[in-house]
Structures are given as C-alpha cells and as structure tokens.
C-alpha positions as CSV (number, residue, x, y, z in Angstrom):
1,N,-6.1,-4.5,-8.6
2,M,-4.1,-7.5,-7.5
3,W,-1.1,-7.6,-5.2
4,A,1.9,-9.4,-6.6
5,E,5.2,-10.6,-5.1
6,E,8.1,-8.7,-6.6
7,N,11.6,-8.8,-5.2
8,G,10.4,-10.1,-1.8
9,K,7.7,-7.5,-1.4
10,L,4.0,-7.3,-2.0
11,V,3.4,-4.7,-4.7
12,N,0.3,-3.0,-6.1
13,S,-0.2,-0.2,-8.5
14,Y,-3.1,2.2,-8.7
15,E,-4.1,4.9,-11.2
16,F,-6.6,7.6,-10.4
17,K,-8.5,10.4,-12.3
18,D,-6.1,13.1,-11.1
19,F,-3.5,14.1,-8.4
20,K,-6.2,15.1,-5.9
21,E,-7.8,11.7,-6.0
22,A,-4.4,10.0,-5.7
23,M,-3.7,12.1,-2.6
24,L,-7.1,11.2,-1.1
25,F,-6.2,7.5,-1.5
26,I,-2.8,8.0,0.1
27,N,-4.4,9.7,3.1
28,E,-6.8,6.8,3.5
29,V,-3.9,4.3,3.3
30,A,-2.1,6.4,6.0
31,K,-5.0,6.2,8.4
32,I,-5.2,2.4,8.1
33,C,-1.4,2.1,8.4
34,D,-1.3,4.1,11.6
35,E,-4.2,2.0,13.1
36,V,-2.3,-1.3,12.5
37,N,1.2,0.3,13.0
38,H,2.5,-1.1,9.7
39,H,3.6,1.2,6.9
40,P,4.3,0.6,3.2
41,E,6.7,2.3,0.9
42,I,4.6,4.7,-1.1
43,Y,5.6,6.1,-4.5
44,N,3.5,8.8,-6.3
45,C,3.7,10.3,-9.7
46,Y,0.8,12.6,-10.3
47,N,-2.2,10.2,-10.6
48,R,-0.3,7.0,-10.2
49,I,0.6,5.3,-6.9
50,K,2.7,2.2,-6.2
51,L,2.7,0.5,-2.8
52,Y,5.3,-1.9,-1.5
53,L,4.8,-4.0,1.6
54,C,7.3,-6.0,3.6
55,T,8.1,-6.4,7.3
56,H,11.3,-4.8,8.3
57,D,11.3,-6.6,11.7
58,A,11.3,-9.9,9.7
59,Q,14.4,-9.1,7.6
60,D,12.2,-7.4,5.0
61,N,10.3,-10.5,4.2
62,I,6.6,-10.7,3.5
63,T,4.6,-11.7,6.6
64,K,1.0,-12.0,7.8
65,K,1.2,-8.3,8.7
66,D,1.7,-7.5,5.0
67,H,-1.1,-9.7,3.8
68,H,-3.4,-8.3,6.5
69,L,-2.6,-4.7,5.5
70,A,-3.0,-5.5,1.8
71,G,-6.5,-6.8,2.6
72,L,-7.4,-3.6,4.5
73,I,-6.0,-1.4,1.7
74,N,-8.1,-3.4,-0.8
75,K,-11.3,-2.3,1.0
76,I,-10.6,1.4,0.4
77,V,-13.2,2.8,-2.0
78,L,-13.0,6.4,-3.3
C-alpha cells in the first residue's frame, strides 16, 4: 500500500479479511499514534479502512510528522 497526497493530506487505504482484522489494525495504529502524539483521521467500513494524515498545528498541511507516522504505520504487520 502506498501513501498518496490527496487534497493536502497523506492518504492510504487498506482492506482486510474481515471486520475483526480491520479493528486489530486500527488498535495497532492507535498505539503508534499515542506514542508519537500525532493522530490521523480514521474511516472504517467493515473490512476497509482509510487513513488521512495532516498536521493541524501547521494549518492542516503535510509535514515531516505525517511522513514519519506514515512510515511507522507501514511497519505494522498483521
């Protein structure tokens, strides 16, 4: 899965086997986000998840914090 820039945000979509697996992924994302104190917009529909990253403190622009968090999220393996 590759992150893309869309309307000034980094965006990535994921599809999982089922709802439970999608929720496991969201919980892993949440742990990382709390560790780095940076939080995405998370949208879930059953087994599909979409993440949006931008930095609210930087007028909702994409910053190094977003690229760093995207890299950490990329390392999640279920």
